[in-house]
N, C-alpha and C positions, 0 to 999 in steps of 0.2 A: 553223310552224303548218300543220296538215293542211287542205288545201282541201276545203271542203264541197261535195258533189256537188249540182249544180243539176238538178232533175227535168225542167226544160224542155229540157235539152240534147239528149237522144236524138232527139226528134221534130223539133226545129229542124235538127239536123245531117242527118237523113235527107232533109230537104226543101230543103237548100241544095246547088245543083249544083256549088258550088266545093269541097265536102267529098267526098273520095274515101274511101269506107268499105271498099273492097277494094283497097288500094294494091298489094298483092303481085301482083295481076292485070296490073298495068301495068309490071312490071319489064322493062326493055329497050324499052318502048314508050311512054314518057312523052310523046314528041313527037307521037304519034298522039292521045293524050289532049288535048293542047293544040291539035292541028290545024295544027301548023307545025314547022319544024326549028330554032327559035330556041334559044340556049343555056339550060341549066337551072341555076338557082341555088336552093339550099336553105338554110333557116334551121332549125337544130335547137334547139328551145327558143324558140318565137316569142313566148311571153308573151301580152300583150294584142294583139299583131299590128300595132301602129302602124308599126314600123320597116319590115317587109316589105311592108305595104300601100302605104306611101309610095314604096318602091322600085319596086313594080309600076306605080304611077301615072306615075312619072318615066321609066320605061324600058319602053315597050310592046314592044320587040323582044327582051325577055328573059322567059323563063318562070320564075315564082317558085313555090316550094313551101314552105309554112309547116308545120312539124311540132312536135307536142307529145305528151307521153305521156298527159296527163289530158284526158278528154273535155270537162270543164267549162271548161278553159282554152281549148280550141279553140272551144267555143261562144261564149265572150266575144270572142275574136279575130274570129270570123266576124261577129258582131253589129256590132262596131266597123267592119269593112270595109264592111258593107252600109249603114252610116249615111252613107258617103261619097256625094256626088252623082255623082262620076265613078268608079263602081265598076270596077276593072280586070278585064278578061277573062283576063289572063295570070297569075292567082293561084289556087292550089289549097291546101286545108288537109287535113292528115292527122293522125290521132292514133295513135301507136305508139311503142314503146320504141326509142330510137336504137340500142340493142344489135342490133336486127334490121335495120339499114339495108341490109345486103347482100341481104336478102330482098325489098327494095323497089326497089333500084336496081341496074342491071347494071354490070358493070365499065366504068369510063370514061364513065358516062352523065351525070355531074354536072360542071359547069364551076367552080362555086364553092360553098363552104359558109360560112355565117355562124354563129358562136357568140357570142352576146351575153349577158353577165351570167349565165353558167351558175352553178348551185349550186356554191360552192367546196368543199363537203364538207371542212371544216377538220381533222377528225380523221384521223391517219395511216392508221388501219385502213380508212378509207373512200376512200383515194386512188384505188382502182380505179374508183370511180364518177364521178370528175371527167371531164368531156367532152374534156379534153385529155390524158388518160392514154394511154399508148402503145398500150393495147389498142384504144381508140377510133381512134387515129391510123392503125393498121393497116387498120381498116375504111374510114376516110375515103380512104386511099390507093387502096383497091380501087375505090371508086365514082367517084373523081375522074378526069377526063380528064388527059392529059399536060399538065403545067404548070398544072393546076387549082389553085385557091388556097383556103386557109382564112383568113377574116377574123375575128379574135378581139378582143373588147372585154370589159373587166372593171374594176370599181372595186377589186377585192381584190388587193392587192399580193402576198400570199402565193401566191395562185392564179396570178398572172401570172409570178412567179419560177419556180414549179413547172412551168408550161407551157413556158417557155423551155427549161428543162432537158429536158423530155420531147421537144420538137421537136428539140432538138440531139441527144439520144440516138438518135432515129429518123432522123437525117440529113435533116431538112427544112431548107430554106433560108428564113431570115427576113428580112423587109425592112419598111421604114416602121414601125420599132419606136419607140414613144413611151410615156413614163410620164406625160405630161400632154397628152392629145389636144386639149383645148380651147384650149391655148396653143401648139399646133403649127401647121405650115403646111398641114395637110390642109384641102382645100376640100370643100364640099358634104357635110359629115358629117350624117347623119340620126340624131337621138337617139332611143333607145328610151325607153319610159316610166320604166324603172329609171334610165337614164342621166340623164334630166332631174332625177329625184328626188335621186339621189346628188350630182349637181353642185350643186344648190341647197343641199345640206347641207355643201358645202365639200370633197367628195372629188374627187381628181383621177382621170381616166379613163386606163387603160392600154390600148394597142392595138398589134396587130401583124398582119402578113400572112405566110403561110407557104406554101411550095410544095415539091414534090419535083423 
């Protein structure tokens, strides 16, 4: 279903200091934007923003960037973050196409990428749009620091199997692979809004970490 554009979004985002409207201007200088040299973690496809906002609250010594393509989605994520009593200073929001991530981040500038419940694009002809497609993996490898990681979660078993094949083909090392996250030994898992919804519907959650 196509997301309806919220007319309140542009003005709201222009007046929220956590929203970076010109992210390309900070390529290679994100630590200056945050005012420190802490590691940078990015979530591509932040949805309603609950996951990355909670991460930012728990980990003040890490800089977090939440990215979405749709302006309205970023607007909703920002509103949710601003509803928190302890609004984190180490969180920024961007809206841009992930295809352009090399225009936003310099080589080796990011320590970790989160991909949570990305669109599975089930039709084979749309495989190139999947965020774990090898075309995207090449771009992630460019912006990730040495031994930087991708943390990937999905309820879609087809997408998970496809992603494992893509990571393998591109010679990424995978670890902590599970087909049932909530019955694994992983501690301190932060659930996204989709994760909570799908879990309550009885779906198991697939997760892995990958690095070069």
